[in-house]
C-alpha positions in Angstrom: 0.0 0.0 0.0 1.4 3.4 -1.0 1.9 5.8 1.9 0.7 9.4 1.5 3.2 12.2 1.6 3.2 14.2 4.8 5.0 17.1 3.3 4.3 18.5 -0.2 8.0 19.1 -0.8 9.7 16.3 -2.8 13.1 16.9 -1.3 14.1 17.1 2.4 17.4 17.9 4.2 17.9 15.5 7.1 20.7 14.9 9.6 22.6 11.7 8.9 20.9 8.9 10.7 20.7 5.1 10.8 17.4 5.1 9.0 18.9 6.8 5.9 22.2 5.0 5.9 21.1 2.1 3.5 20.2 4.8 0.9 23.5 6.6 1.4 25.4 3.4 1.0 23.4 2.5 -2.1 24.3 5.9 -3.6 28.0 5.4 -2.8 27.9 1.9 -4.3 26.4 3.4 -7.5 29.4 5.7 -7.9 28.2 8.9 -6.2 30.9 10.7 -4.3 30.6 13.3 -1.5 33.6 15.1 -3.0 33.5 16.3 -6.5 37.3 16.6 -6.7 38.4 13.4 -5.1 36.7 10.5 -6.8 38.1 8.0 -4.2 36.1 9.8 -1.5 33.1 7.5 -2.1 35.1 4.4 -1.6 36.7 5.9 1.5 33.2 6.6 2.9 32.1 3.0 2.2 35.2 1.7 4.1 34.5 3.9 7.1 30.9 2.8 7.2 31.9 -0.9 7.0 34.4 -0.4 9.9 32.0 1.3 12.3 28.6 2.7 11.3 27.9 4.3 14.7 31.2 6.3 14.6 30.7 7.2 11.0 27.2 8.7 11.7 28.5 10.4 14.8 31.2 12.2 12.9 28.8 13.5 10.3 27.6 16.1 12.8 30.8 17.0 14.8 30.4 20.5 16.2 33.6 20.1 18.3 35.7 19.2 15.3 37.0 16.1 17.0 36.9 13.9 14.0 39.8 12.5 11.9 42.3 14.6 10.0 40.8 16.4 7.1 42.3 16.0 3.6 41.8 19.3 1.9 40.4 19.4 -1.6 42.1 22.7 -2.3 45.8 23.7 -2.4 47.2 24.8 1.0 50.3 26.8 1.7 51.8 24.5 4.3 53.2 21.0 3.4 52.4 19.8 7.0 49.5 17.5 7.8 46.4 19.5 8.4 44.4 18.7 11.6 40.7 19.1 11.6 40.1 22.8 12.4 36.5 23.1 11.5 33.3 21.5 12.8 31.5 19.1 10.6 27.9 19.6 9.8 26.8 17.2 7.1 23.2 17.0 5.9 21.8 14.4 3.5 19.2 15.1 0.8 16.3 12.7 0.8 13.9 12.4 -2.1 10.7 12.2 0.0 8.4 11.0 -2.8 10.9 8.1 -3.7 11.2 7.1 0.0 7.4 6.7 0.4 6.8 4.9 -2.8 9.8 2.5 -3.0 11.4 0.0 -0.6 14.7 1.0 0.9 17.6 -0.6 -1.1 19.5 -3.2 0.9 
């Protein structure tokens, strides 16, 4: 039975959460990458998720900036390793109409 849409908007920004993780993994497996410059970023995300889903999700919203070292996608002036100096606030885009009409990919 098809569920009715609660919101008329077909797209919704959500905080990364376990309920959306299978869809995120599916997108990564299909070749989507969270980094438009570093194509290997998608494979790196899959590896982090496989190692520890709970930690992966926790680091998506990291206001204290305690996550792992950040690999910059832009040129930097120092050749030294760059520590995480910014907080991480990731949001995921969910296609609401698709989520209500289709089963979640596994």
